[in-house]
VEXSE-150824 format. One record per residue: residue in one letter; x, y, z negated of N, C-alpha, C in turn. Coordinates in steps of 0.2 Angstrom, whole numbers, padded with zeros to 4 digits, always signed. Layout:
// VEXSE-150824
AXYZXYZXYZ
...
***
This chain:
// VEXSE-150824
M+0129-0002+0030+0122-0004+0029+0121-0013+0031
G+0116-0016+0027+0115-0024+0029+0113-0026+0033
P+0112-0032+0032+0107-0036+0039+0101-0034+0038
C+0096-0032+0034+0090-0033+0033+0089-0026+0037
A+0093-0021+0038+0091-0015+0040+0094-0015+0048
K+0096-0022+0050+0096-0024+0057+0091-0024+0058
L+0085-0026+0056+0079-0032+0058+0073-0028+0062
R+0072-0029+0066+0066-0025+0069+0060-0024+0062
P+0056-0017+0064+0052-0017+0058+0046-0023+0056
S+0044-0025+0063+0039-0029+0062+0042-0037+0059
A+0048-0039+0061+0052-0044+0056+0053-0042+0049
L+0055-0037+0048+0056-0035+0042+0051-0037+0037
A+0046-0032+0039+0039-0031+0037+0037-0037+0036
K+0038-0043+0041+0035-0051+0037+0037-0055+0033
C+0046-0051+0034+0050-0055+0029+0049-0053+0023
I+0047-0047+0021+0048-0043+0013+0039-0046+0011
L+0035-0049+0012+0031-0051+0013+0030-0055+0008
C+0034-0061+0007+0034-0065+0003+0040-0063-0005
L+0042-0057-0004+0045-0054-0008+0041-0053-0013
F+0036-0050-0011+0031-0044-0013+0026-0047-0018
I+0028-0052-0022+0022-0054-0027+0024-0054-0034
L+0019-0054-0039+0022-0053-0045+0026-0058-0049
V+0029-0062-0047+0033-0068-0048+0037-0069-0042
L+0043-0068-0041+0048-0069-0036+0052-0076-0037
E+0050-0080-0037+0054-0087-0038+0048-0091-0035
T+0046-0091-0027+0041-0096-0026+0045-0099-0020
A+0042-0105-0018+0045-0109-0012+0040-0109-0008
V+0041-0108-0001+0038-0108+0005+0036-0112+0008
S+0030-0113+0010+0027-0118+0015+0022-0116+0022
A+0023-0117+0026+0018-0115+0033+0012-0119+0032
G+0007-0116+0032+0001-0117+0035+0000-0117+0043
P-0007-0117+0046-0006-0114+0054-0002-0108+0054
N+0002-0109+0058+0007-0104+0061+0009-0103+0066
I+0010-0100+0069+0015-0097+0074+0024-0095+0074
G+0027-0099+0069+0033-0099+0069+0034-0096+0061
V+0037-0099+0057+0039-0095+0051+0044-0089+0050
P+0043-0082+0046+0046-0080+0048+0053-0080+0042
P+0060-0078+0045+0064-0077+0040+0063-0076+0035
I+0063-0080+0027+0060-0079+0021+0068-0080+0018
R+0069-0074+0012+0073-0075+0006+0070-0074+0001
N+0070-0079-0003+0068-0076-0011+0073-0074-0015
F+0072-0068-0019+0075-0065-0024+0073-0066-0032
S+0076-0068-0036+0073-0067-0044+0074-0060-0047
A+0070-0057-0052+0072-0054-0055+0080-0052-0058
E+0082-0057-0058+0090-0058-0062+0094-0055-0055
E+0093-0058-0050+0097-0053-0043+0096-0048-0043
Y+0089-0045-0040+0088-0038-0040+0090-0033-0044
G+0090-0035-0052+0091-0032-0059+0084-0027-0060
G+0079-0028-0059+0073-0026-0061+0068-0030-0064
H+0062-0026-0063+0057-0031-0069+0053-0035-0065
I+0051-0042-0069+0048-0046-0062+0042-0045-0060
Q+0040-0038-0061+0032-0036-0058+0034-0029-0053
V+0033-0031-0046+0035-0029-0041+0027-0024-0038
W+0027-0017-0037+0020-0018-0036+0021-0012-0030
C+0026-0012-0025+0025-0006-0018+0032-0008-0016
A+0033-0006-0009+0039-0004-0006+0038-0002+0000
V+0044+0001+0003+0043+0005+0010+0052+0004+0010
Q+0051+0006+0017+0058+0006+0022+0060+0015+0023
D+0067+0017+0022+0067+0023+0025+0071+0022+0031
R+0071+0027+0034+0076+0029+0039+0080+0025+0041
R+0085+0023+0037+0091+0020+0037+0092+0014+0036
G+0086+0011+0034+0084+0002+0034+0084+0004+0028
V+0085+0006+0023+0085+0003+0015+0078+0003+0013
I+0077-0003+0010+0072-0003+0007+0070-0002-0001
Y+0065+0003-0003+0063+0003-0010+0058-0001-0011
F+0058-0004-0019+0053-0007-0022+0052-0005-0027
G+0047-0002-0029+0042+0000-0038+0041-0006-0041
T+0044-0007-0047+0045-0012-0051+0042-0007-0058
T+0039-0014-0064+0037-0008-0069+0041-0004-0073
T+0047-0006-0074+0052+0000-0077+0057+0002-0073
E+0057+0001-0066+0062+0005-0062+0063+0007-0056
L+0064+0007-0050+0063+0010-0045+0070+0007-0041
V+0070+0001-0039+0079-0002-0036+0076-0001-0027
E+0084-0001-0025+0084-0002-0019+0088-0007-0015
F+0089-0008-0007+0092-0014-0007+0092-0012+0001
D+0100-0013+0002+0102-0012+0008+0102-0017+0013
G+0101-0023+0011+0102-0028+0015+0108-0033+0012
T+0110-0030+0009+0117-0035+0005+0116-0033-0003
T+0115-0026-0005+0117-0025-0012+0112-0021-0015
W+0109-0023-0021+0105-0022-0024+0106-0016-0028
R+0103-0009-0030+0105-0003-0036+0098-0002-0037
T+0098+0002-0045+0094+0004-0047+0094+0011-0047
V+0090+0015-0045+0088+0021-0042+0089+0023-0047
K+0094+0031-0047+0095+0032-0053+0090+0039-0055
N+0089+0041-0064+0084+0044-0064+0078+0040-0065
S+0076+0034-0062+0070+0030-0061+0070+0026-0068
E+0074+0026-0073+0073+0020-0077+0068+0022-0083
G+0064+0017-0085+0061+0016-0089+0053+0019-0085
I+0052+0022-0079+0046+0023-0076+0042+0017-0072
L+0037+0016-0072+0032+0013-0070+0030+0014-0062
V+0035+0012-0057+0033+0014-0051+0027+0010-0048
R+0021+0014-0047+0016+0011-0042+0015+0012-0037
S+0017+0017-0032+0016+0018-0027+0023+0023-0023
L+0023+0021-0017+0029+0026-0012+0026+0024-0006
S+0029+0032-0003+0027+0034+0002+0034+0037+0008
V+0034+0035+0014+0039+0040+0017+0036+0045+0021
G+0039+0050+0020+0036+0057+0024+0038+0058+0030
A+0035+0062+0036+0038+0061+0042+0043+0064+0043
E+0048+0068+0038+0056+0071+0037+0060+0065+0035
G+0057+0061+0034+0061+0054+0030+0061+0052+0023
T+0057+0058+0021+0059+0058+0011+0055+0054+0011
V+0056+0049+0006+0053+0043+0000+0049+0046-0003
Y+0042+0047-0006+0040+0052-0011+0039+0044-0017
V+0037+0046-0022+0037+0039-0027+0031+0043-0032
G+0026+0037-0034+0019+0040-0038+0022+0033-0045
G+0022+0036-0050+0021+0031-0056+0018+0033-0062
A+0019+0031-0067+0015+0032-0074+0015+0038-0078
N+0012+0042-0076+0013+0051-0080+0020+0052-0075
D+0022+0052-0068+0027+0055-0067+0026+0054-0059
L+0030+0059-0057+0029+0060-0049+0032+0063-0046
G+0035+0061-0039+0042+0066-0036+0043+0062-0031
Y+0051+0064-0029+0054+0060-0023+0061+0058-0024
I+0064+0055-0019+0073+0053-0019+0073+0057-0015
K+0081+0058-0017+0086+0064-0013+0093+0059-0012
T+0098+0060-0010+0104+0058-0010+0109+0061-0011
N+0114+0061-0018+0118+0067-0019+0123+0064-0013
N+0130+0068-0017+0136+0071-0012+0140+0063-0013
M+0138+0059-0019+0142+0052-0017+0138+0045-0013
G+0132+0049-0012+0129+0041-0006+0122+0040-0012
D+0123+0041-0018+0117+0037-0023+0111+0042-0022
S+0106+0036-0024+0099+0039-0024+0098+0041-0030
L+0095+0047-0031+0092+0051-0036+0083+0050-0036
F+0081+0050-0041+0074+0050-0042+0072+0058-0043
V+0070+0063-0042+0068+0070-0042+0059+0071-0044
S+0061+0073-0051+0054+0072-0053+0051+0079-0053
L+0043+0081-0051+0039+0087-0049+0036+0086-0057
R+0035+0083-0060+0029+0083-0065+0029+0090-0069
E+0035+0094-0069+0036+0101-0072+0032+0105-0070
K+0030+0104-0062+0026+0110-0056+0019+0108-0059
I+0018+0103-0061+0010+0101-0064+0007+0106-0069
P+0002+0110-0068+0000+0113-0073-0002+0111-0080
K-0001+0113-0085+0000+0110-0092-0006+0106-0094
E-0011+0109-0092-0018+0108-0094-0020+0100-0089
H-0015+0098-0084-0015+0092-0080-0010+0089-0081
G-0004+0090-0087+0001+0086-0087+0001+0079-0088
D-0004+0077-0092-0006+0070-0092-0008+0066-0085
I-0006+0065-0083-0008+0063-0075-0010+0055-0074
G-0006+0053-0079-0009+0043-0079-0007+0040-0073
Q-0010+0035-0071-0005+0032-0065-0005+0034-0058
V+0001+0034-0055-0001+0037-0048-0002+0030-0044
F-0008+0029-0042-0008+0023-0037-0008+0023-0031
Q-0008+0030-0027-0009+0029-0020-0002+0036-0018
V+0001+0036-0014+0004+0041-0013+0004+0041-0004
Y+0001+0047-0001+0000+0047+0007+0003+0053+0007
N+0007+0053+0013+0011+0058+0016+0006+0059+0024
T+0003+0067+0025-0001+0070+0030+0003+0076+0032
H+0001+0079+0039+0004+0085+0041+0001+0092+0037
H-0005+0089+0033-0007+0094+0027-0004+0094+0021
G+0000+0091+0018+0002+0088+0013+0005+0083+0010
V+0006+0081+0005+0007+0075+0001+0003+0072-0005
Y+0001+0069-0005-0005+0066-0009-0004+0063-0013
F-0003+0063-0021-0001+0059-0026-0008+0057-0029
I-0012+0053-0030-0018+0050-0033-0018+0045-0037
T-0022+0048-0042-0023+0043-0047-0030+0041-0048
E-0031+0039-0054-0038+0036-0054-0045+0041-0055
F-0043+0049-0056-0048+0052-0058-0045+0060-0056
L-0041+0060-0053-0038+0066-0050-0034+0067-0042
T-0032+0071-0038-0028+0071-0033-0024+0077-0034
F-0017+0076-0031-0012+0079-0034-0008+0083-0027
R-0010+0089-0023-0009+0090-0016-0002+0093-0017
W+0003+0090-0013+0009+0094-0014+0011+0097-0008
A+0012+0103-0006+0015+0108-0002+0019+0108+0001
G+0025+0106-0005+0032+0108-0003+0035+0115-0009
Q+0030+0118-0012+0031+0123-0016+0026+0121-0022
R+0020+0120-0024+0016+0117-0028+0012+0113-0027
F+0008+0112-0034+0002+0106-0034-0003+0110-0033
K-0009+0108-0029-0016+0109-0028-0020+0104-0032
I-0022+0104-0036-0028+0099-0042-0033+0098-0038
L-0035+0091-0036-0042+0090-0032-0046+0086-0037
P-0054+0088-0040-0056+0085-0045-0057+0078-0043
F-0055+0074-0038-0057+0068-0039-0051+0063-0037
G-0053+0056-0038-0044+0052-0035-0050+0046-0034
G-0046+0040-0035-0049+0033-0037-0043+0028-0034
V-0044+0022-0038-0039+0015-0035-0039+0014-0031
F-0043+0013-0026-0044+0010-0021-0045+0015-0015
S-0042+0021-0014-0041+0024-0008-0037+0022-0005
A-0038+0026+0003-0034+0022+0009-0033+0030+0015
S-0026+0029+0017-0023+0033+0021-0026+0029+0028
V-0030+0032+0034-0030+0031+0041-0031+0035+0047
D-0026+0035+0049-0025+0039+0054-0025+0049+0054
G-0022+0049+0050-0023+0055+0045-0027+0057+0038
R-0034+0053+0039-0038+0054+0034-0037+0052+0027
I-0039+0053+0024-0040+0050+0017-0045+0048+0013
Y-0047+0041+0013-0054+0038+0010-0054+0037+0003
F-0061+0039+0000-0061+0039-0007-0067+0034-0007
P-0068+0029-0008-0074+0026-0011-0075+0029-0018
S-0084+0028-0019-0085+0032-0025-0091+0024-0027
K-0092+0025-0031-0096+0019-0036-0102+0020-0035
D-0106+0025-0032-0113+0028-0030-0115+0032-0024
K-0111+0037-0022-0112+0042-0018-0109+0040-0010
G-0105+0035-0010-0102+0034-0004-0095+0035-0001
I-0095+0036+0002-0087+0038+0005-0083+0047+0003
R-0079+0048+0001-0075+0054-0001-0071+0053+0006
V-0071+0060+0011-0066+0059+0017-0061+0069+0015
I-0055+0066+0014-0049+0072+0015-0048+0074+0023
A-0050+0077+0026-0047+0078+0035-0045+0086+0035
N-0039+0086+0039-0037+0091+0040-0036+0098+0032
G-0035+0092+0026-0035+0097+0019-0043+0097+0018
K-0049+0096+0021-0053+0098+0019-0058+0091+0015
M-0061+0091+0011-0065+0086+0009-0073+0088+0010
S-0076+0082+0012-0083+0079+0015-0084+0074+0012
W-0092+0072+0012-0094+0065+0011-0094+0062+0018
L-0092+0056+0019-0093+0050+0026-0099+0050+0028
P-0104+0053+0030-0111+0052+0034-0113+0045+0033
G-0117+0044+0030-0120+0036+0030-0118+0030+0026
S-0112+0033+0022-0110+0028+0017-0113+0028+0009
A-0118+0033+0008-0121+0032+0002-0123+0024+0000
S-0126+0020+0004-0131+0015+0004-0124+0009+0003
W-0119+0010+0008-0113+0004+0007-0111-0001-0001
V-0112+0004-0004-0109+0003-0010-0113+0000-0014
S-0122+0000-0014-0126-0005-0016-0128-0010-0011
T-0127-0009-0004-0127-0014-0003-0123-0021-0002
H-0117-0019-0003-0110-0022+0000-0107-0024-0006
G-0107-0020-0012-0103-0018-0018-0096-0015-0017
R-0092-0016-0022-0085-0012-0022-0084-0010-0016
L-0081-0006-0014-0076-0006-0007-0070-0005-0004
R-0066-0007-0002-0059-0007-0002-0058-0005+0005
L-0052+0001+0007-0052+0002+0016-0045+0001+0016
F-0045-0001+0023-0037-0001+0024-0037+0001+0034
P-0034+0003+0036-0030+0003+0043-0032-0003+0048
F-0034-0003+0053-0037-0007+0057-0033-0006+0062
P-0030-0010+0069-0028-0008+0075-0033-0006+0079
G-0030-0001+0084-0034+0004+0088-0041+0007+0088
D-0043+0013+0089-0050+0015+0092-0048+0020+0085
Q-0045+0018+0082-0046+0024+0074-0052+0019+0067
K-0053+0012+0069-0055+0010+0067-0053+0009+0060
V-0058+0007+0056-0054+0007+0049-0060-0001+0044
L-0056-0006+0043-0059-0011+0039-0058-0010+0032
V-0064-0013+0031-0067-0012+0026-0067-0019+0021
S-0066-0020+0016-0064-0028+0012-0071-0025+0008
T-0076-0028+0006-0083-0028+0004-0084-0034-0004
E-0086-0033-0009-0088-0035-0015-0091-0042-0012
K-0096-0041-0010-0101-0045-0008-0103-0049-0001
S-0101-0043+0004-0101-0046+0012-0095-0047+0016
G-0089-0051+0014-0082-0052+0017-0079-0045+0020
L-0076-0046+0024-0074-0041+0028-0077-0036+0033
M-0077-0030+0035-0082-0027+0038-0078-0021+0042
L-0079-0019+0048-0078-0013+0050-0083-0006+0050
F-0077-0002+0054-0081+0005+0055-0078+0011+0057
T-0081+0013+0065-0077+0017+0068-0079+0024+0066
P-0075+0029+0063-0077+0034+0059-0079+0040+0064
A-0086+0041+0062-0088+0045+0067-0087+0055+0066
V-0088+0057+0071-0086+0065+0066-0089+0067+0062
V-0085+0069+0056-0089+0070+0047-0092+0076+0050
Q-0098+0074+0052-0105+0079+0051-0111+0076+0050
D-0116+0082+0043-0121+0079+0040-0126+0074+0047
A-0127+0076+0053-0130+0074+0057-0126+0066+0061
T-0121+0064+0059-0118+0059+0061-0119+0053+0056
V-0121+0046+0057-0120+0042+0054-0116+0036+0057
N-0112+0035+0051-0108+0030+0051-0109+0021+0051
E-0108+0016+0054-0111+0010+0053-0106+0005+0053
L-0107+0001+0045-0103-0004+0045-0106-0009+0048
V-0101-0013+0051-0102-0019+0055-0097-0026+0050
A-0098-0033+0053-0097-0037+0051-0089-0039+0053
F-0084-0041+0052-0078-0044+0056-0078-0050+0055
P-0081-0053+0059-0080-0061+0058-0073-0063+0061
N-0072-0069+0054-0063-0070+0055-0064-0076+0051
Q-0059-0081+0052-0056-0086+0050-0054-0087+0042
A-0051-0081+0041-0049-0082+0032-0052-0085+0028
A-0060-0083+0028-0065-0081+0022-0063-0087+0016
A-0062-0093+0017-0058-0098+0013-0052-0096+0008
Y-0049-0090+0011-0042-0089+0008-0043-0083+0004
I-0049-0079+0004-0048-0072+0004-0054-0071-0001
G-0056-0074-0004-0062-0073-0008-0061-0068-0015
G-0054-0069-0015-0051-0064-0018-0043-0062-0017
H-0042-0055-0015-0036-0052-0011-0034-0045-0015
S-0026-0047-0015-0023-0041-0018-0020-0034-0014
G-0021-0036-0006-0021-0030-0001-0020-0034+0006
I-0021-0029+0010-0022-0030+0016-0017-0025+0019
A-0011-0028+0025-0007-0023+0028-0007-0023+0034
L-0006-0017+0037-0005-0018+0047+0001-0016+0048
L+0002-0024+0052+0009-0025+0053+0010-0021+0061
S+0018-0020+0062+0017-0015+0069+0015-0019+0074
D+0015-0024+0073+0013-0030+0082+0007-0030+0080
S+0002-0026+0077-0006-0025+0076-0008-0032+0073
T-0006-0034+0069-0007-0040+0066-0010-0038+0059
L-0015-0041+0056-0015-0041+0048-0012-0046+0043
A-0011-0044+0039-0007-0048+0034-0012-0048+0027
I-0014-0053+0023-0018-0051+0020-0016-0056+0013
G-0013-0053+0007-0010-0056+0000-0017-0058-0004
T-0018-0063-0006-0023-0068-0008-0019-0069-0015
I-0025-0073-0020-0024-0075-0026-0023-0081-0027
G-0017-0083-0027-0017-0090-0028-0016-0096-0020
R-0017-0091-0015-0016-0096-0009-0011-0090-0004
G-0007-0089-0006-0002-0087-0001-0004-0080+0002
I+0000-0080+0010-0003-0074+0013-0005-0077+0019
V-0009-0073+0022-0014-0076+0028-0014-0072+0034
V-0011-0073+0039-0012-0069+0045-0016-0069+0050
L-0020-0067+0051-0026-0063+0056-0024-0060+0064
N-0027-0061+0069-0026-0055+0073-0031-0049+0072
T-0033-0045+0077-0037-0042+0078-0045-0046+0079
Q-0043-0053+0082-0050-0054+0083-0054-0060+0077
G-0047-0059+0072-0051-0062+0068-0049-0069+0067
Q-0045-0072+0072-0040-0079+0071-0036-0079+0068
L-0036-0084+0064-0030-0087+0059-0025-0088+0062
L-0017-0085+0061-0012-0086+0065-0008-0090+0060
Q-0009-0087+0054-0003-0091+0051-0004-0091+0042
V-0002-0096+0038-0003-0096+0031+0004-0096+0028
L+0006-0092+0023+0011-0094+0019+0009-0095+0012
E+0011-0100+0009+0006-0102+0005+0015-0105-0001
S+0013-0105-0007+0017-0105-0014+0017-0113-0015
S+0023-0115-0016+0022-0121-0017+0018-0124-0024
L+0016-0132-0022+0011-0132-0026+0015-0134-0035
S+0020-0133-0036+0024-0132-0042+0020-0125-0045
I+0018-0120-0041+0019-0115-0045+0012-0112-0048
N+0012-0109-0054+0007-0106-0056+0001-0106-0050
P-0005-0108-0051-0009-0106-0043-0012-0099-0046
Q-0012-0096-0051-0015-0088-0050-0009-0083-0049
I-0004-0086-0045+0001-0079-0045-0003-0075-0037
R-0002-0070-0040-0007-0066-0035+0002-0063-0028
W-0003-0065-0023+0002-0061-0018+0001-0055-0018
A+0004-0050-0014+0001-0044-0010+0006-0042-0005
A+0002-0039+0001+0004-0037+0007+0005-0030+0010
T+0011-0030+0009+0012-0021+0011+0018-0022+0019
T+0018-0016+0022+0023-0015+0026+0027-0012+0022
T+0034-0010+0027+0038-0007+0024+0040+0000+0030
M+0036+0002+0032+0037+0008+0036+0033+0012+0034
***
């Protein structure tokens, strides 16, 4: 096991944030900061994969997996390896299940990683388990592990795996989110679908949110089961999910914060284990906020780098 595996999860998550960009050859400088985390940049030549990296998770052993445009690569803190059987697959999403299994969502493929007797990581495809009429699954944008199954989510369909077979749900979404065991699917005009305990319903009171605030993206927020909402028109907002019943109305409220100048466009928000929020921006680096909206840190790319670089934030847990 390499040195990265020995880092505390919170430190490791912050450490890999600057790896997780579409161009992995940047220098880093600090803006407002609370101490710059240890940062190591790896080029595509070093890790032996495509330059575009879409997702990352860390398994129980401390090994980190990165999904790229052409394969899945793993890093134990010392050595980079390509996961066998993943060559040629665009890997868009990764998730670690409660039992420690790493689940994989790709372009027209989905499955999980297992380790063989030699200790090598292998990608095991579950595509053949999908009914033929749904065989052209498209890109799996998100994978979520819950106590009621593993959900592989494409733009138009959701595939729920319960260990033996898939159940096909007739909806999906590029910007779905999993918060406290519930999965949220913002729609263009009907509000937000919610899957809770394996059952789908509409989030009461959410039908007007899209027309008022524009396109919505949802993310976890620390404490009290709150959900952070990134809106197209109104910036960052919050709601606390009420019991999902017709008589209950959920209220969307503003989340005042000091990062508005950085996040006019962003490519992801990650909740870190120390209850801070890391926001990946387009051309402005990564900003870190606390739950009061105070700007704690800015990690920016060098001025010599193309300003349109997209920085993405993810946790590895």
